[in-house]
NUKOL-529631 format. One record per residue (C-alpha): x, y, z; residue in one letter. Coordinates in steps of 0.5 Angstrom, whole numbers, plus 500, padded with zeros to 3 digits. Layout:
BEGIN
<site x="X" y="Y" z="Z" semar="A"/>
...
//
This chain:
BEGIN
<site x="500" y="500" z="500" semar="M"/>
<site x="503" y="507" z="498" semar="L"/>
<site x="503" y="512" z="504" semar="S"/>
<site x="504" y="519" z="505" semar="L"/>
<site x="509" y="522" z="510" semar="C"/>
<site x="509" y="529" z="513" semar="Y"/>
<site x="516" y="531" z="513" semar="T"/>
<site x="521" y="536" z="512" semar="G"/>
<site x="519" y="543" z="514" semar="P"/>
<site x="512" y="542" z="517" semar="M"/>
<site x="507" y="545" z="513" semar="L"/>
<site x="503" y="546" z="519" semar="S"/>
<site x="508" y="552" z="521" semar="N"/>
<site x="504" y="556" z="516" semar="L"/>
<site x="497" y="552" z="515" semar="H"/>
<site x="495" y="548" z="521" semar="P"/>
<site x="489" y="546" z="517" semar="D"/>
<site x="491" y="544" z="511" semar="F"/>
<site x="489" y="537" z="509" semar="K"/>
<site x="490" y="532" z="503" semar="I"/>
<site x="487" y="525" z="502" semar="Q"/>
<site x="489" y="520" z="496" semar="G"/>
<site x="487" y="514" z="493" semar="I"/>
<site x="490" y="509" z="488" semar="T"/>
<site x="487" y="506" z="482" semar="C"/>
<site x="489" y="499" z="479" semar="R"/>
<site x="486" y="496" z="473" semar="L"/>
<site x="486" y="489" z="472" semar="K"/>
<site x="488" y="485" z="466" semar="A"/>
<site x="481" y="484" z="464" semar="S"/>
<site x="479" y="492" z="464" semar="A"/>
<site x="477" y="494" z="458" semar="P"/>
<site x="481" y="499" z="454" semar="H"/>
<site x="475" y="505" z="453" semar="L"/>
<site x="475" y="511" z="449" semar="S"/>
<site x="472" y="518" z="449" semar="R"/>
<site x="465" y="515" z="447" semar="E"/>
<site x="465" y="510" z="453" semar="D"/>
<site x="465" y="516" z="458" semar="V"/>
<site x="462" y="521" z="454" semar="E"/>
<site x="455" y="520" z="457" semar="G"/>
<site x="457" y="522" z="464" semar="E"/>
<site x="461" y="528" z="462" semar="V"/>
<site x="454" y="530" z="459" semar="Q"/>
<site x="450" y="528" z="465" semar="N"/>
<site x="455" y="533" z="469" semar="L"/>
<site x="454" y="538" z="464" semar="H"/>
<site x="447" y="538" z="464" semar="H"/>
<site x="447" y="538" z="472" semar="K"/>
<site x="452" y="544" z="473" semar="L"/>
<site x="448" y="548" z="467" semar="T"/>
<site x="442" y="547" z="471" semar="E"/>
<site x="445" y="549" z="478" semar="A"/>
<site x="450" y="555" z="475" semar="Y"/>
<site x="447" y="556" z="468" semar="G"/>
<site x="445" y="563" z="470" semar="E"/>
<site x="451" y="565" z="474" semar="L"/>
<site x="456" y="570" z="471" semar="G"/>
<site x="463" y="569" z="472" semar="R"/>
<site x="463" y="574" z="479" semar="G"/>
<site x="458" y="569" z="482" semar="E"/>
<site x="461" y="563" z="480" semar="L"/>
<site x="467" y="565" z="484" semar="K"/>
<site x="463" y="566" z="490" semar="Q"/>
<site x="460" y="559" z="490" semar="L"/>
<site x="461" y="557" z="497" semar="D"/>
<site x="465" y="550" z="495" semar="M"/>
<site x="470" y="555" z="491" semar="L"/>
<site x="471" y="560" z="497" semar="Q"/>
<site x="477" y="556" z="501" semar="P"/>
<site x="481" y="555" z="495" semar="F"/>
<site x="480" y="562" z="492" semar="V"/>
<site x="482" y="565" z="499" semar="R"/>
<site x="488" y="560" z="499" semar="Y"/>
<site x="490" y="562" z="492" semar="F"/>
<site x="489" y="570" z="493" semar="K"/>
<site x="495" y="569" z="499" semar="Q"/>
<site x="500" y="568" z="493" semar="F"/>
<site x="497" y="573" z="488" semar="K"/>
<site x="494" y="568" z="484" semar="K"/>
<site x="487" y="566" z="481" semar="T"/>
<site x="484" y="559" z="483" semar="Y"/>
<site x="483" y="557" z="476" semar="H"/>
<site x="478" y="552" z="477" semar="L"/>
<site x="472" y="557" z="477" semar="F"/>
<site x="475" y="559" z="470" semar="L"/>
<site x="474" y="552" z="468" semar="Q"/>
<site x="467" y="551" z="471" semar="L"/>
<site x="465" y="557" z="467" semar="E"/>
<site x="468" y="554" z="460" semar="S"/>
<site x="464" y="548" z="462" semar="F"/>
<site x="458" y="550" z="464" semar="V"/>
<site x="457" y="557" z="459" semar="H"/>
<site x="461" y="555" z="453" semar="K"/>
<site x="460" y="547" z="453" semar="N"/>
<site x="467" y="546" z="451" semar="R"/>
<site x="469" y="539" z="451" semar="P"/>
<site x="474" y="536" z="456" semar="L"/>
<site x="480" y="534" z="453" semar="P"/>
<site x="481" y="526" z="453" semar="F"/>
<site x="487" y="522" z="455" semar="I"/>
<site x="484" y="516" z="458" semar="T"/>
<site x="478" y="515" z="463" semar="P"/>
<site x="483" y="515" z="469" semar="L"/>
<site x="484" y="523" z="467" semar="V"/>
<site x="477" y="524" z="465" semar="T"/>
<site x="475" y="522" z="472" semar="A"/>
<site x="479" y="527" z="476" semar="Y"/>
<site x="477" y="533" z="471" semar="F"/>
<site x="469" y="531" z="473" semar="L"/>
<site x="471" y="531" z="480" semar="T"/>
<site x="474" y="537" z="480" semar="E"/>
<site x="468" y="541" z="476" semar="L"/>
<site x="463" y="538" z="481" semar="E"/>
<site x="466" y="539" z="487" semar="T"/>
<site x="470" y="545" z="486" semar="G"/>
<site x="476" y="541" z="490" semar="V"/>
<site x="483" y="542" z="487" semar="L"/>
<site x="486" y="535" z="485" semar="A"/>
<site x="492" y="532" z="482" semar="S"/>
<site x="492" y="525" z="478" semar="A"/>
<site x="499" y="521" z="477" semar="H"/>
<site x="501" y="515" z="474" semar="D"/>
<site x="502" y="510" z="480" semar="L"/>
<site x="508" y="506" z="476" semar="D"/>
<site x="512" y="513" z="475" semar="K"/>
<site x="511" y="515" z="483" semar="I"/>
<site x="518" y="513" z="487" semar="V"/>
<site x="516" y="512" z="494" semar="P"/>
<site x="515" y="515" z="499" semar="E"/>
<site x="511" y="520" z="499" semar="L"/>
<site x="511" y="527" z="503" semar="S"/>
<site x="507" y="533" z="504" semar="L"/>
<site x="512" y="539" z="505" semar="E"/>
<site x="512" y="547" z="505" semar="K"/>
<site x="516" y="550" z="499" semar="A"/>
<site x="522" y="554" z="501" semar="V"/>
<site x="521" y="557" z="494" semar="G"/>
<site x="527" y="554" z="490" semar="N"/>
<site x="523" y="548" z="488" semar="E"/>
<site x="522" y="547" z="480" semar="K"/>
<site x="517" y="544" z="476" semar="L"/>
<site x="516" y="543" z="469" semar="T"/>
<site x="508" y="544" z="466" semar="L"/>
<site x="505" y="540" z="461" semar="L"/>
<site x="506" y="546" z="456" semar="S"/>
<site x="514" y="545" z="457" semar="G"/>
<site x="514" y="552" z="462" semar="E"/>
<site x="519" y="551" z="468" semar="E"/>
<site x="516" y="554" z="474" semar="R"/>
<site x="518" y="555" z="481" semar="T"/>
<site x="514" y="554" z="487" semar="A"/>
<site x="512" y="560" z="491" semar="P"/>
<site x="515" y="560" z="499" semar="P"/>
<site x="510" y="557" z="503" semar="G"/>
<site x="506" y="553" z="498" semar="D"/>
<site x="504" y="546" z="499" semar="A"/>
<site x="508" y="541" z="495" semar="L"/>
<site x="507" y="533" z="494" semar="L"/>
<site x="514" y="530" z="493" semar="K"/>
<site x="516" y="523" z="492" semar="D"/>
<site x="523" y="520" z="493" semar="A"/>
<site x="525" y="523" z="486" semar="E"/>
<site x="522" y="530" z="487" semar="G"/>
<site x="516" y="534" z="486" semar="L"/>
<site x="509" y="531" z="484" semar="L"/>
<site x="505" y="537" z="485" semar="T"/>
<site x="505" y="544" z="487" semar="C"/>
<site x="498" y="547" z="489" semar="V"/>
<site x="499" y="554" z="486" semar="I"/>
<site x="503" y="552" z="480" semar="Q"/>
<site x="500" y="545" z="478" semar="G"/>
<site x="503" y="538" z="477" semar="Q"/>
<site x="510" y="536" z="474" semar="D"/>
<site x="510" y="532" z="468" semar="T"/>
<site x="514" y="527" z="470" semar="R"/>
<site x="508" y="523" z="473" semar="T"/>
<site x="503" y="525" z="469" semar="L"/>
<site x="498" y="520" z="466" semar="L"/>
<site x="498" y="518" z="459" semar="G"/>
<site x="494" y="514" z="454" semar="P"/>
<site x="497" y="508" z="456" semar="K"/>
<site x="497" y="509" z="464" semar="S"/>
<site x="493" y="503" z="467" semar="R"/>
<site x="494" y="505" z="475" semar="N"/>
<site x="493" y="512" z="478" semar="A"/>
<site x="494" y="515" z="484" semar="A"/>
<site x="489" y="521" z="486" semar="Y"/>
<site x="490" y="527" z="491" semar="F"/>
<site x="485" y="532" z="493" semar="V"/>
<site x="487" y="538" z="497" semar="Y"/>
<site x="484" y="542" z="502" semar="G"/>
<site x="486" y="549" z="505" semar="P"/>
<site x="484" y="552" z="511" semar="P"/>
<site x="476" y="552" z="511" semar="G"/>
<site x="475" y="545" z="507" semar="V"/>
<site x="473" y="539" z="512" semar="G"/>
<site x="475" y="532" z="511" semar="D"/>
<site x="468" y="530" z="509" semar="Q"/>
<site x="469" y="535" z="503" semar="T"/>
<site x="475" y="531" z="501" semar="L"/>
<site x="472" y="524" z="503" semar="D"/>
<site x="466" y="526" z="498" semar="Q"/>
<site x="470" y="528" z="492" semar="A"/>
<site x="474" y="521" z="493" semar="L"/>
<site x="468" y="518" z="493" semar="R"/>
<site x="465" y="521" z="487" semar="I"/>
<site x="472" y="520" z="483" semar="L"/>
<site x="472" y="513" z="485" semar="S"/>
<site x="464" y="512" z="483" semar="G"/>
<site x="466" y="514" z="476" semar="H"/>
<site x="472" y="509" z="475" semar="L"/>
<site x="467" y="504" z="478" semar="K"/>
<site x="462" y="506" z="473" semar="S"/>
<site x="466" y="505" z="467" semar="W"/>
<site x="471" y="499" z="469" semar="Y"/>
<site x="466" y="495" z="474" semar="G"/>
<site x="470" y="489" z="478" semar="E"/>
<site x="476" y="491" z="473" semar="A"/>
<site x="478" y="496" z="478" semar="V"/>
<site x="481" y="496" z="485" semar="H"/>
<site x="481" y="502" z="489" semar="I"/>
<site x="484" y="503" z="496" semar="E"/>
<site x="486" y="509" z="500" semar="D"/>
<site x="493" y="512" z="501" semar="I"/>
<site x="495" y="511" z="508" semar="E"/>
<site x="497" y="518" z="512" semar="K"/>
<site x="503" y="517" z="517" semar="Q"/>
<site x="507" y="522" z="521" semar="G"/>
//
């Protein structure tokens, strides 16, 4: 079982209420190879649900949604905009199709849009144990999917493995462990800055797991990532 340790300069020095939870997902040999068409039904169901709930709201009103507020406040500390409300606006008002890589990625996209909870998705086979949650010093580098290299802001939350950075909450995921079309096993994490409760993170992971089970049935094995320290 993969475990997560709180090590290094303790995150609680600045953010005593910061939370993280995670699960792993392993596809069995019997798991089907699914296409965009196989998951599109759940994508459209969520689009209909969110359009009914938020279709009349403008950008400013979306940003004020209760589910987004703890993340908006956390990002504002670093003079950044919480990107998820812009993605929600695009999905609800413009009906822009979600990029399709693999259902393992689609499940995480849908979970973020439905819950407003920041998440990250990684290829489990590319993670080198052990995992740790640390506070950024400010010199940690990561490479985004665009190829751009960025530096973690001091005080931000970092998820690392034995080889380096997986995720910087403010800047995003490093490319080393990104899920790809051939990925069969995944690790998912949900992040909770102050104001986000354990129940919210639990719910997000249940929703994510529900998508995976809907598509793969008995051919997927999901388990919690143990927290230590």
